[in-house]
N, C-alpha and C positions, 0 to 999 in steps of 0.2 A: 631349594629352589625350581619346582613344580606353584609351587606359594607365589611364588615373583611372575614365572609367566601368569600364572591365574588372574593378578594381578593385571601388567599390562594388557590380556585381551577383553579384563573391565573394563581398562580404561579405552583400551581403542572401541568395545562397542559404543557404551559410555559414549563416546566422542561421535560416532560414526552415525548412532541418533538422533546427537544432540547436530549433528549437520541435516541431518533430513527433516527434521521436526523443524530445522531452520527454514529451509527450503523451503520448507510446505507454507512457515508463517510467511516467507517472501514473497512464494504464488498470490494466496490471500491475499495482501494489501494491495498486489500491481493487482490483482482483480475488482478486487472493488474502487480502485483509484483510473479506471478502466472505465467500471459503471458512472460511475462520477463523469468524467468524460465527457460520455456517450447524453450522459442529463444533462452535460451543458451546452453540449449541442444543440439539446432539444428544445430546451428549457431558455425563454424569453431573460429571463429576470430572475439570473437562482440566487438564492438565500444561502452567502456560503457557509452562514454558523446552524443552517438546520443541516447540512446538504452533509460537513462534516459530523456534528449529533447523532444523522440516519445513517452514516459509514459509521458508527462506534468509537469517534477520537473525543479526547475528555474534553478538545481548546480546537475550533480555529486554527488557530497558529498552526498547530499541528498537519491539522488535515493541510493545508496548506504549502507547509513546508514539505510535510512526505510527498502531494502530489509536483511539489517542480524539482525534487531532485527521482521519480521514474516518470515524467512527460517532457521534463525538461524546461517547465514554465509556470508560476504559477496561473490556477485559474484563471485569472482575472485576464491573463496573457492570453491565456489558450482565447478564452472566449473572446475578447476582441481580435484575433487572426481571425474568430468565423467570421467578422464584421457583424455580431450580435443577430443574423438571420436565425429565424426559427425555424423550426423544420413541421410547423404545424398548416 
């Protein structure tokens, strides 16, 4: 009986640890994308592929998909809503 309880407890801790790891990963990703949004606001003509690479994405499409999922619009849509204004 103790062995079963230990196994369940280990599973519980693994689940908690995994959830915490996922939560931290989501926060890091969100922070990276918010940094990308700041850069988009400041840069008159951002290079999406370079931005994706600088943020650690393996492809521009993956960056755009994540940006859209987190901020609710693509980077280009976000830039267009700003009216292409530079903050320089």
